[in-house]
Structures are given as structure tokens and as C-alpha cells.
N, C-alpha and C positions, 0 to 999 in steps of 0.2 A: 923591640916589640912591634908587631904589625898594628898599624893605626887604622881603626875602622871609623868611617864617617857616615852620618845619616843624612838623608835628604830632608831639608827643612820645608815646611809648608811655604808656598809662595806668599801667601798672605802674611804669615808670621814673620817673614824675613824682611819686611819693609822697615825702613827707617832706623836701622842700627846706628847710623851716623848722626841722627837727629834726636837722640834720646834726651839730651839736655833740655829739649823744648817740650817735654811731657806736660800735659795739663796739670796744673797745681792749684786748682781752685780749692777753697777751704770751706769747711762746714762747722757750724757751732757745735761745740762739745756739750753734752748734757751733764758733764761733771766738772763744772767750773769753780765750785766752792773750794776755797783754800783750807781744807780740813785734812789733817793727817790720816792716812790709811794704815798706819802701822801701830800695833799695840804690843805691850809686853806680856800679855796673857797668851803664852804660846806653849806648844808641845815642847817639853824639856826633858833632860836626862841623858845619860850616856848612850841610850838606844835611839835618841831622836834623829831621824833621817830626813834629809831634804827631799821633798816630794817629787822633784823633777830630776834628781840625780841619783837617789838612793845612797848617797854618801852621808857621813855624820854631819849634823848641822853645826855651823860655827858656834863655838861656845856652848854646845849642847842644847841650843834653843832654835826651834823652827820659827822664823818670823811669821806672825799672823798678819800677812798682807797679801794682796793679789799679785799675780805675776805681771810684769811689764813686758810687753812685746814691742820692740822698737824696729821700725822699718828702715833698714840700712841699705844703701845703694851698693852696687858691685860692678858698675860700668867703668871700663878703662881700656883705652886703645894704645896708650903709650906707656913707656916705663915709668915707675913710681918716682915722684908723686905726679899723678895725672888723673884727672876726673875723680872718681870715688876712692880709688886705692892710693895709699894704704888706709884702711879704716881704723877706727879707734874703739876700744872698749869691748870687743867681741870675746876677749880671753877671760872675761868674768861671767859670761852668759852660762846658764844652766843647759839650755837647749838652743840650737840654731836651726831654723827651717830655711831652706833655699827653694825658691820658686822661679819659674820662667815667666817673664813679662814680654812685652812686644819686642819684635826683632830677635827673639830667642836669647836675649841677655838674661841675667838672673839678678834677683834681689834677695835680701835676707829679712827674716823676722827673728831678731835676737831676743831671747826670752830670759829675763832675770827674775829670781824670786828669793832664793836662799842667800845669794851673794850680791853685793853691790859693786858697781863699776868703780874703779879707783879714780876715774876722771871722766872725761867726755866720751860719749858714745855717738858715732855717726860716720859719715854724713847721713842725716835722716832725709828720706824722700817720701813721695806720695803713696797713697793706699792703692790696692788692687783688689779685684773681686775675689781672687784666690785667698786673700788674707783671712776672710771670714771662714772659708772652708778649712783652712789649716788650723786656725787658732781657737775655734769654738770649743774644742775639747778641753781648753784651759779654764772653762767656766766664764768668769767675767774679768778677763785680763785688761789692763790699761793699755790700749793700743795707740802707740805714739807714732805719728806720721806728720807729713806736711801736705795737706790738701788731697786732691784727687778729682776725677771727673764726677759729675753729679750722680749718675746711676750707681757708681761705686760707693760714694758717700751715703747715699740713701740705703744701700745694702748694709753698710757698717752700722748706721744708726738704728736699723731694724733688728740687728743681731744682739747677741749677749756681750759683745765687745764694748768696753767703755771708750768712747771716742775722745782721744786726746790729740786734737789737731793743733800743732804748734803755731799755725796761722792765727789762732785765737788765744794762744798762751805765750805771748812774746816774752814774758818774764822768765820762761823756762829755756829760751833759746840763746845759744852762744854762737858767734861767728868767729872762729879762731883765725889768726893771721896765717897767710900762706895758702888759704883756700879761696876759691871763687865760686859764685853762684852758678848752678844750683847745688854745688857740692860743698857748701860752707855752713850748713845748719846742723848744730850739735846740741845735746843736752846731757844731763846726768840722771842716773837712777834716783839719787838722793833728792833732787829737785822734784822729780815727778811724784815719788811717793809722798813727799811732804805737802805738795800743792793740790793734788787731785783727790777729791772725796770719793771713796769707794769702800765696800764692805771690808772690814779688817779680818780677812779670812784667807788662809793659804789654799791653793788649788789642790785638788785630789791628784794622786799619782797618775801618770798617763802611760807608764811603762812598767814592765816586770823586771826585777833585777835578781841576779845570782852570781856568785863568784865561780860557780861551776861552768866550765866552758862547754857549750853544746857541741854535738857532732856536726861537722861541716867540712868543706873543702879548705885546705890551707892555701892561702893566697898571700902574695907579697904586695900586690898592687891592683887597683881597679881604676880604669880610665873611663871618665864620663865626658863626652864631647858635646856640650850644649851648643857652642857656637865659637866663632873666632875670638870673642872676648871672654868666654868662659869655657876653656878647654882644660878640664880638671883631672888631676891625678891624686888618688889617695894611696899612700904607701905606709905599710905597717912598719913600726919601729919598736922592736922588742926592748930596747934600752929605756924608752920613755913609757912603754905600755900604751901607746896611742897611735892612731892613724894620723899621719902628717899630710897636710894638704899642699899641693903644688899646682902651678899653672904652666901650660905651654905658651910662651910668649913669642915663639917662632912661627913657622909655617908648617903645613902638613908634610911637605917634603923635607923640611929642615927644622925639626922640633928643637926648642930651647926651653927645657923644663926648669922652672925656678921655684924656690920656696914661696908660699903665699904668706907674706909677712905683714903684720899689723904695724901701726905707727910707732909702737913701743919696741919693735924688733922681735916680738914673739910670733912664732909661726902658728897659723891656725891649725888646730888639731882637736881630736876627740877620742874618747875611749870607744865610742860606738858610732858607726855610720850606717844609717838606714837608707837604702835606695828603694823608694816607694814608687812603683810603676803606676802612673795615673793617666787616665784619659784626659787629653787637653783639646779644647776647641778654641777657635779664634774668632773674635768679634762677638756681638755686632758693633761693639763700641770702638771708636778710634781714640787712641791714647796719646798721640802727639801730632804736631803740626805737619809731620811728614807722611801721615796716613797709616801709622803702625796700629794694627788691630790688637786689642787686649787678648792675652792668653788666659783662658779660664780653666783651671785645674779642678776637675770634678771629684771631690773626696767624700762628702757627706752622703750617707746611704749608698755607698759603693764599695767595691773590693777589687783586688788585683794582686799581681805578683810582688813579692818583696824580697830584698836581699839584705841580710843583716851582717855587718862586719864588726867583729869584736875579737880581741886576743889573737889576731892573725888568722882568723877563720871566717869563711863566708858561709852563712846558713841561708838556704833558699826556702821561702815560705810564702804565706798569703797574708795580705793586710785586709782588714774588714772594718769599715767605719759605719756607725749608725747615725742617728740624727744629731744635731748640734747639742753639745753638752756632754756627750759620751766619748770616752777615749777610743782611739783606733787600736785594734788588737792585731798582734802579729803571731801567727801560728805556723807550726811546721807541718810536714806532710801527714802526720798522725793527728793533727788538730790540737796539739799541745802548745801552750804559750812559749814563744822564743824569748828567753831571758837575756837581758842586756848586762854588760859589766857595769857595776856602779861607777858613775862618773858622767861626764858631758856626752850628749848625743847630738849628732848632726843629721838632720833629716833632709834627704834630697828628694824633692817632689819631681820625679823624673818622667819625661814624656813616654807614654806607652808606645812600644815599638822601636824606641831608640836603642841602638846597639850599646852594649856594655862590654868592655874588654877587660877580662880578669887574667892576671898572671899567676898561675899556680906556683907554689913553692917547689913541688915535685910532681911531674917533670918540669923542666925549666922552660918549656915552650909555652906560647900564648894561646889561650882559648877564648872564644868569643861567645857571649851569651846575649840573646836578644830578648829583653823583657816582653811579656805578653805571650 
């Protein structure tokens, strides 16, 4: 397959090697009271569906608790285990958002609501401006992170997100052996839901679901080349009914594509992958000691091109986001909602104008699409 590279902004490419020195100041959370946010008065019955996956709720009961969005690092230059990878706990998430930060590396916001992680989730890292833009559609999610620069923390505190800064919740933090700072901060969903006071209410659905596969181009693979540390391939696997995630750990001239495995050996995968073409600006804030400028993804009150991957098909459409608290909509060329396959969804907040290389099933040659 022909590999297409994009030219990164000079400002954004600063400090890839110094990311471990990102600012990690903390801000007091307004939700420090140790009161459980889970209740047994929940939507129940055989038709009870998880709001963020559209799948049957465990035990037929939708937990009446807010979503948890955990900020998980994704920086790694060497083979695993090195820096952030392999991460833990992502295989229990309902939705995962992936965003660009300084130096064109990426981080995740792993969202849990219907399902609890079986163990630790992490490594947890600092907040970014884009987090508010991505997560406001979840209502009042518990936003778990470790500090951040002052302007970002002020933005979080002024938003609908419930600020759960582990710098002020030491009892929720675990530092597992074999990890080193700043890649050694972990927590569990059970601890967060038990310790943080928040409305005992499930979020509203943010996607439309249907088992009917919409019309689209049949593709076997989509390549997203964020940077040298996040050179991503999504490959359709009919046997699992999921898109499997891979990384190129080689060079542009000599690719070495490997499965993106978690610490438990499970490969990152999703029934749906949304590639959301978003305008990104850089700065004015510096995010680390090497001068890396923060990448700000502008989502609220905006729109752009979207590519929806499900069931081996790529549907091209438009995303539209209103003010904070309203879900982003995804529509086809006729203006109809694009339905997702019930299951986990991975949302790529991808830079506008960055090339996307899709491999059609038929013909077998590679085609290149440039968002925007």
C-alpha cells in the first residue's frame, strides 16, 4: 500500500522527545465528597440498552451513574513496555476518543458507563483544552486526569465536566510495579464511582444505532498517520466483527505494522471507528518544557467531514456539533443520520487536511482521501 505522509505544522512538531516533561500542575476538584454516584434505581428489562453502546445492559439494568472519562497517555518511542504503552483497561471502555496534543502525539479519553474496568486503567495523564470540546456532549462526566496547565484547568472547571484531578485524590491513585513516572499513575472505575459525588444519572445517548449496514465503500483498511509515534492502521476483521487497531513501529521506507496490544494481551478494537475531520490550531499555550504548543481541536459549534467505519464499510458524511451539552450528529449526503453498529466506538479527532489512505476491498489498489 502506498504510504501518504502529511506535513506537520512547525509549531506543533516541537518537543516530541520531551513529552514526559509536560506541565502537570493540579487543580482542586469541586467533587471531593466521598459519596457514591451509583444507584440501583435504573432502567431495567430485556430491552434496556447501554446509552453509549446501544448494546443490552449487563443484567438487564442500565446503571444510573455518570460516565467516567479517563485521560490515558499514548506516547511511546520504543518497543513495549516503553513509556505509555501497553495501556490497561481500555478494553472495557464504551467509547474512546483520540485527540492530538503537542508534538502531534495522541492521547485518549476512555469513557466508561455501562461497564466497569476489571482492574487498573492507565497510565493517566494531564488534561488538555480539547477534552472539554470532546466530552461536553456526555453531560456531566467524571473527568479523571492528573493536573494540567492553569488555563486548561480553568477551562475544565468552568465546563460541565466534573474535575477529578488525581493530584488531589491520592487515595484513588495506584502506582503499579514496572512503571516509572510520569507513566505510573493508574486508577479503577470502581474507586472513582464510589468516591466522587455526582448526580446519579446515566448520560443520554450520543450516537444512533442500527444493525442495518448503510450504503458505503467496502474497505479493508484505513491508515491514519498522526506522527512517528502514532502511525495508525485500522483493519476490518470479519471473524470478530470489529476494526482491529495496529501501529507502524518501523520507518516510512520500511514499515513494521504490529497489533496494538493492551497489557492484558487484548488488541484494541471497536465495532465502529469515526474519523472526525476537525480544525486544529496550535497555542497560544506552551504544554511542556521543550516549548511544545498545545493543539486545540475546535469541535463545539462547528462542523466538518466525517468518515464512519462499520461492518467493513466506510460511509462518508458530515459531523455537526452544537453548544456544550448537545451530541455531535453524523449525517450522510442526504442529511439522514448515519447509524452505528451497536458496540464500542472509537472516535478519531483527526486534523483537517491530513491525508487518509483507505484500501478498498474491490479493486485491490489503494485510494487516498484527504479530509476537508
